[in-house]
Structures are given as C-alpha cells and as structure tokens.
DOLO-964965 format. One record per residue (C-alpha): x, y, z. Coordinates in steps of 0.001 Angstrom, whole numbers, plus 500000, padded with zeros to 6 digits. Each point is the difference from the previous one (the first is absolute). Layout:
// residues N
X X&Y Y&Z Z
...
***
This chain:
// residues 348
X 570269&Y 787664&Z 346345
X 497115&Y 499636&Z 497573
X 497159&Y 502466&Z 500047
X 496541&Y 499872&Z 498479
X 497517&Y 502753&Z 499326
X 496431&Y 499689&Z 501110
X 497250&Y 500358&Z 497408
X 496929&Y 501605&Z 501419
X 497701&Y 500733&Z 497121
X 496362&Y 499218&Z 499438
X 499900&Y 497338&Z 497295
X 496596&Y 498444&Z 500563
X 497273&Y 501200&Z 502266
X 498652&Y 496664&Z 501220
X 500405&Y 497469&Z 501412
X 502979&Y 501332&Z 501938
X 501196&Y 497351&Z 502405
X 498412&Y 496604&Z 499696
X 501669&Y 498052&Z 502790
X 498492&Y 500215&Z 503493
X 503144&Y 501255&Z 501706
X 500070&Y 503039&Z 497726
X 496287&Y 500697&Z 499709
X 499764&Y 501379&Z 503520
X 503158&Y 501667&Z 501254
X 500797&Y 500303&Z 503640
X 497717&Y 502664&Z 501468
X 501546&Y 503124&Z 501428
X 499516&Y 498685&Z 503529
X 501450&Y 496505&Z 499434
X 502910&Y 499260&Z 502373
X 503562&Y 500502&Z 498875
X 502355&Y 497038&Z 499884
X 502641&Y 502053&Z 501766
X 502779&Y 498533&Z 497888
X 500505&Y 499340&Z 496308
X 498602&Y 496761&Z 498570
X 501084&Y 499463&Z 496406
X 498063&Y 496711&Z 499712
X 496740&Y 501755&Z 500906
X 500673&Y 502807&Z 497551
X 500849&Y 497459&Z 497302
X 496776&Y 498086&Z 500583
X 498005&Y 503210&Z 499750
X 501693&Y 501005&Z 496743
X 499641&Y 496528&Z 498496
X 496284&Y 500014&Z 500757
X 499493&Y 503220&Z 498076
X 501997&Y 498836&Z 496984
X 497191&Y 497750&Z 498807
X 497992&Y 502818&Z 498439
X 501191&Y 498747&Z 496601
X 497765&Y 496967&Z 500446
X 497124&Y 502323&Z 499123
X 501916&Y 501523&Z 497080
X 500631&Y 503106&Z 502060
X 503554&Y 501291&Z 500090
X 499197&Y 502593&Z 502611
X 502983&Y 502079&Z 500907
X 499029&Y 500016&Z 503660
X 500330&Y 496222&Z 500010
X 501765&Y 498233&Z 497134
X 502325&Y 502816&Z 498960
X 501034&Y 500966&Z 503524
X 500520&Y 496324&Z 500757
X 502941&Y 499758&Z 497604
X 501837&Y 502931&Z 501522
X 499851&Y 498779&Z 503578
X 500137&Y 496257&Z 499366
X 503166&Y 500229&Z 497910
X 502008&Y 501370&Z 502924
X 498776&Y 497324&Z 502423
X 502093&Y 497585&Z 498002
X 498422&Y 496586&Z 499627
X 498414&Y 498909&Z 496718
X 496561&Y 498569&Z 500691
X 497279&Y 498516&Z 497847
X 497881&Y 503101&Z 500624
X 502698&Y 502322&Z 498698
X 500825&Y 497733&Z 497054
X 496369&Y 499668&Z 498942
X 499406&Y 503728&Z 500346
X 503029&Y 500768&Z 497831
X 498793&Y 497595&Z 497311
X 496528&Y 501499&Z 500012
X 501392&Y 503525&Z 499785
X 502216&Y 499062&Z 497051
X 496965&Y 498607&Z 498181
X 498046&Y 503142&Z 500846
X 502781&Y 502312&Z 498756
X 500417&Y 497998&Z 496780
X 496280&Y 500256&Z 499349
X 500080&Y 503767&Z 500550
X 502967&Y 500401&Z 497660
X 498218&Y 498036&Z 497289
X 496765&Y 501983&Z 500043
X 499318&Y 501960&Z 496814
X 499198&Y 503390&Z 501450
X 500481&Y 503502&Z 498724
X 502511&Y 501506&Z 502453
X 498193&Y 503324&Z 499967
X 496650&Y 498398&Z 500839
X 501129&Y 497289&Z 502405
X 497844&Y 499998&Z 503158
X 501669&Y 501343&Z 503131
X 499685&Y 496624&Z 501693
X 501993&Y 498270&Z 497255
X 502673&Y 502692&Z 500027
X 500453&Y 499750&Z 503759
X 500030&Y 496201&Z 499941
X 502688&Y 499963&Z 497312
X 502332&Y 502428&Z 501782
X 499585&Y 498304&Z 503376
X 500505&Y 496519&Z 498575
X 503211&Y 501176&Z 498320
X 501235&Y 501591&Z 503213
X 499257&Y 496945&Z 502131
X 501513&Y 497519&Z 497568
X 503103&Y 502116&Z 499332
X 500852&Y 500243&Z 503678
X 499216&Y 496356&Z 500616
X 502354&Y 499089&Z 497148
X 502711&Y 502203&Z 501490
X 499565&Y 498526&Z 503470
X 499959&Y 496430&Z 498677
X 502125&Y 498773&Z 497105
X 501161&Y 503456&Z 498964
X 498772&Y 499345&Z 496461
X 497142&Y 501633&Z 498141
X 497298&Y 497434&Z 499211
X 498110&Y 500092&Z 496664
X 496655&Y 500912&Z 501686
X 501702&Y 502854&Z 501833
X 501558&Y 501350&Z 496821
X 496630&Y 499856&Z 498246
X 498358&Y 501905&Z 502855
X 502730&Y 502651&Z 499999
X 499856&Y 500461&Z 496227
X 496207&Y 500316&Z 500174
X 500382&Y 502671&Z 502687
X 501736&Y 502348&Z 497567
X 497332&Y 499409&Z 497366
X 497441&Y 501360&Z 502466
X 502020&Y 503058&Z 501028
X 498501&Y 503369&Z 499078
X 501874&Y 502690&Z 498101
X 500437&Y 501984&Z 503240
X 501798&Y 497037&Z 501596
X 497136&Y 498914&Z 502262
X 497412&Y 497220&Z 499942
X 496217&Y 500049&Z 500262
X 499942&Y 498660&Z 503545
X 496989&Y 498524&Z 501737
X 498261&Y 502511&Z 502277
X 497454&Y 498746&Z 502521
X 500814&Y 502359&Z 502858
X 502030&Y 497172&Z 501593
X 502999&Y 501692&Z 501632
X 502877&Y 499898&Z 499926
X 500285&Y 498383&Z 496580
X 496700&Y 500009&Z 498133
X 499423&Y 503724&Z 499915
X 502168&Y 501582&Z 497288
X 502598&Y 499322&Z 497307
X 503060&Y 500806&Z 502131
X 500116&Y 496610&Z 501703
X 500018&Y 498172&Z 496665
X 502924&Y 502062&Z 498740
X 502150&Y 499250&Z 503033
X 499083&Y 496311&Z 499806
X 500981&Y 499866&Z 496325
X 503336&Y 501598&Z 500881
X 500586&Y 497386&Z 502686
X 499045&Y 497234&Z 497572
X 502538&Y 500932&Z 497336
X 502671&Y 500930&Z 502537
X 499703&Y 496685&Z 501819
X 499856&Y 497807&Z 496895
X 503093&Y 497801&Z 499582
X 501986&Y 499309&Z 496805
X 500543&Y 503734&Z 499407
X 496446&Y 500382&Z 498765
X 500178&Y 503748&Z 500778
X 502568&Y 500347&Z 497209
X 497644&Y 498752&Z 497280
X 498656&Y 502656&Z 497582
X 496345&Y 499720&Z 501162
X 501031&Y 500324&Z 503641
X 502298&Y 502974&Z 499385
X 497234&Y 501793&Z 498144
X 497505&Y 499120&Z 502709
X 502300&Y 501273&Z 502756
X 500376&Y 503323&Z 498236
X 496225&Y 500250&Z 500005
X 499899&Y 499175&Z 503715
X 502526&Y 502724&Z 500787
X 498024&Y 502450&Z 497884
X 496758&Y 499150&Z 501795
X 501529&Y 500335&Z 503472
X 501534&Y 503372&Z 499181
X 496600&Y 501260&Z 498881
X 498052&Y 498380&Z 502876
X 501803&Y 500448&Z 503341
X 498970&Y 497725&Z 502870
X 496964&Y 501410&Z 501803
X 500284&Y 498271&Z 503392
X 502440&Y 498090&Z 502172
X 498966&Y 496605&Z 498696
X 500697&Y 501036&Z 496420
X 503323&Y 501494&Z 501054
X 500889&Y 496757&Z 501775
X 499101&Y 497922&Z 496931
X 502182&Y 502315&Z 497921
X 502830&Y 499508&Z 502502
X 499668&Y 496242&Z 499481
X 499950&Y 500361&Z 496226
X 503096&Y 502212&Z 500104
X 501887&Y 497101&Z 501569
X 499518&Y 498152&Z 496698
X 500039&Y 502754&Z 497377
X 502410&Y 502911&Z 499716
X 499000&Y 503654&Z 499698
X 496591&Y 499739&Z 501659
X 501027&Y 502083&Z 503020
X 502723&Y 502514&Z 500718
X 502213&Y 499460&Z 503029
X 498196&Y 502808&Z 501805
X 496559&Y 498586&Z 499209
X 501086&Y 496609&Z 501304
X 501320&Y 501452&Z 503252
X 496837&Y 502061&Z 500496
X 497723&Y 497000&Z 499462
X 501958&Y 498007&Z 502577
X 499818&Y 502848&Z 502513
X 496286&Y 500561&Z 499440
X 499200&Y 496300&Z 500368
X 501936&Y 499830&Z 503260
X 498119&Y 503085&Z 501185
X 496777&Y 497955&Z 499944
X 501368&Y 497410&Z 502433
X 498121&Y 499850&Z 503303
X 501457&Y 499923&Z 503478
X 499240&Y 496272&Z 500251
X 502208&Y 499342&Z 496960
X 497226&Y 499349&Z 497479
X 498349&Y 501825&Z 497129
X 496322&Y 500390&Z 499032
X 498795&Y 499126&Z 496518
X 497479&Y 502911&Z 499851
X 502839&Y 502479&Z 500600
X 501511&Y 499073&Z 496639
X 497191&Y 501619&Z 497999
X 496908&Y 502183&Z 500128
X 497584&Y 497106&Z 499496
X 496422&Y 499743&Z 501263
X 498041&Y 496916&Z 501018
X 497036&Y 499106&Z 497825
X 497743&Y 499763&Z 503048
X 501021&Y 503447&Z 501224
X 501775&Y 498514&Z 503008
X 502863&Y 501835&Z 501658
X 503544&Y 498916&Z 499230
X 502373&Y 500047&Z 502945
X 503341&Y 501367&Z 498849
X 501472&Y 499723&Z 503502
X 499680&Y 496211&Z 500472
X 502830&Y 497856&Z 498635
X 498977&Y 497051&Z 497805
X 501511&Y 497128&Z 498060
X 499856&Y 501512&Z 496527
X 501330&Y 503402&Z 500993
X 502840&Y 498580&Z 502076
X 501004&Y 497188&Z 497661
X 499773&Y 502183&Z 496903
X 502000&Y 502863&Z 501527
X 502793&Y 497777&Z 501296
X 500237&Y 498099&Z 496736
X 500099&Y 503164&Z 497896
X 502596&Y 501647&Z 502249
X 502179&Y 496906&Z 499934
X 499587&Y 499006&Z 496346
X 499468&Y 503334&Z 498298
X 501688&Y 502326&Z 502471
X 502937&Y 497706&Z 500756
X 499656&Y 500808&Z 503704
X 502209&Y 497710&Z 502082
X 498194&Y 497091&Z 501645
X 501471&Y 500905&Z 503374
X 498683&Y 503565&Z 499862
X 498334&Y 500559&Z 503401
X 496825&Y 501277&Z 498350
X 499641&Y 496875&Z 497897
X 500805&Y 497809&Z 502989
X 497222&Y 501700&Z 501936
X 497612&Y 499311&Z 497139
X 501089&Y 496366&Z 499843
X 499283&Y 499628&Z 503702
X 496478&Y 501269&Z 499351
X 499530&Y 497350&Z 497306
X 501359&Y 497219&Z 502184
X 497641&Y 500864&Z 502841
X 496840&Y 500839&Z 498011
X 499342&Y 496844&Z 497987
X 496489&Y 498711&Z 500757
X 499213&Y 496520&Z 501276
X 498674&Y 499115&Z 496531
X 503435&Y 500669&Z 498521
X 499273&Y 503322&Z 498306
X 500597&Y 503670&Z 500679
X 496602&Y 501679&Z 500128
X 499614&Y 503164&Z 497912
X 496918&Y 502172&Z 499829
X 499187&Y 500618&Z 496344
X 500117&Y 503560&Z 498616
X 497109&Y 498988&Z 497732
X 497656&Y 497291&Z 501309
X 501484&Y 496492&Z 500092
X 502166&Y 499352&Z 503045
X 500877&Y 496486&Z 498816
X 501709&Y 501402&Z 496926
X 502134&Y 502497&Z 501881
X 500764&Y 497381&Z 502647
X 501222&Y 497521&Z 497401
X 502194&Y 502639&Z 498389
X 501175&Y 501149&Z 503414
X 501019&Y 496459&Z 500908
X 501976&Y 499642&Z 496783
X 501754&Y 503321&Z 500559
X 500820&Y 499028&Z 503577
X 501754&Y 496886&Z 498702
X 501841&Y 502007&Z 497342
X 501124&Y 502554&Z 502566
X 501206&Y 497397&Z 502477
X 501881&Y 498171&Z 497271
X 501556&Y 503178&Z 498609
X 501462&Y 500699&Z 503429
X 501209&Y 496431&Z 500583
X 497497&Y 499339&Z 502781
X 498566&Y 496681&Z 498779
X 502975&Y 497654&Z 499756
X 499432&Y 498259&Z 503320
X 496462&Y 498959&Z 499068
X 500355&Y 498852&Z 496390
X 500175&Y 496322&Z 500844
X 496550&Y 500194&Z 501517
X 498387&Y 501237&Z 496780
X 499993&Y 496700&Z 498087
X 496703&Y 498741&Z 498734
***
C-alpha cells in the first residue's frame, strides 16, 4: 500500500482557492451525504487545485492536492498540469541567487514544501527522483540554519504557519521519502544530522507537532524513541470522541483571529482524517483496530453534500481547513483500505 503525507503549510496568503467549488466550502449545517462519495470528493479537490493559475502555490490548495489526489489513482489533466507547474516553480526557486542566511521566510518555506511534495510524488509515481525534485532538495540544505532548523513563515496560521517546528518535520519527510537513495547523499546526511539536533533541542509543544514528528519518524530513523512513539499514539487516541471522530482544535492551543470560541468537543474532518492517517501511517496501528474503524465510520457518514468534510478553522478561514480536512479524510480512508470499491467512479 502506498502512503502520502499531507503538506499543510502557508505558502502564499492569497488568493487561496480560485475555483468556485473550493471558494465556499459546505457550511456547518449543510446536509451529510450519509455515505462516502469519492467522485464528489475528487471534484472538490480538483476545483481547489487550480490556485496555481494565479501563481499561488498555496499549501491549503495546490500542495494538499498532490497528497490526496495521488492516492485516488487516476492521472488527470489537472494533476498533470499542476505537477508541471510545480516543477517549474521549484526549478525557479532553486535557481534564485539568494544569500541563504537572508532568504525571506516565504522563499524558505516554499522551497522545503516544494521539495517535500515533489519527492513524495516521485516515490508514489515512477519511483525515480526527477531533476527538479533533486534541485529542490539540494536547495533545501543550502537554506538550513546551523541549528538544523529553517526560517519558517509565521503568519499565525495554525497548524503549520506558526513556528519552525513544522518546517523541520516536513524537511525530514522530504528527504526520507525521496527515491533513489537520496538520503544517503552527503548533503542529505549532513542535513538529517541537523534535523535530529534541532528536534532534540526543541521538543514538540502540542499534539499536532507530536503527530507530525510521528509521521516524520516513519521516514527517518532516530527521531523518536520507542517509548515516545507509544506515548504519542496513546495520547492521540485519548483525544478521540465517543462518536469516533477527533477535533482539530484539540490538537493545539490555537486561538481564532476574531476571538471566536473553538469547540474542542465537536469532531471535524481535519481532526478525524489527520488523526487516523497519522495513527495508521506513523503509528503503524492496524487498519482493523476498532478505534480506527469507528473513526472511519465517522468519515463515511459525515461527508457534506458538496463533497467535502467541513472543518471550523482554528484561525479564521474555514475554507482552508475544510480543504485540508477533505484531503486528510481521503488519505485516512485510503490508508485503511476503505476506498477501493469507489475508485472507478473517480475518473475525470
């Protein structure tokens, strides 16, 4: 079974989602479908992938699109065009003459995320490292600080655009996922030592960071001890609600920009999809575990009529969290083998 990792980092602030189906997510009171519809979810994801038409590789749209769309299976013109545009974008970033120590946070984050997306897409596709991917990965190490971290973009956009920790785990996933034994190259080995050094000095501060570290540890050795891994799995399961789902706000101590209250008791698409995917991919929890099966049932019965899984944002933009939540729902369902019966209906 092939897995992908979702990339949820703020790359550009606007425009986020340009296609109509992704501009306005299903409202919280929109009816549920009652059963899983992969074609509707696919249409929703495809609509949001077109952000690159405005030169915006927003992680909440274009980058998350690759993770979820790759496991749906069919190669479409939308996915092909998005891959080509991302390769051109990554090549341009790698060719910029910038002083690594003075590179703007936006450029640093874009470079690391592009490398991570392309590396995993290469692994899931031909299993060969493409030249644009290699350039993006090599550029990533040029931008790494002496302490092993990166100057990550910070716009108070949880869970990813708030501190440097997310960038470090994403860089680890990028090099660990890259095919052709890229992790064994001298720049990668040196970079990984820096990553390990940074993570030892900066322990995860909330459950979302711990979950991202659990994912990264599935790709890179010596990021977590056996006891740390077991504790993260137990603590993530402890956040599961009686209805089988998880709540995104329960993964961190975030606050909405408008001062609104975050409901940590209501299950949502991001929280549930993310938790199941992390437990399955990073925690190696069996797909038939009753707790995961209960979570999968929540996902199957809580898809909205518009095809998405609504998620209230921990910051301000519900459409962003909903798009990410929809992608994670697909990743979770796929990781547990719950999508095979619907794949034929996903063709475009």
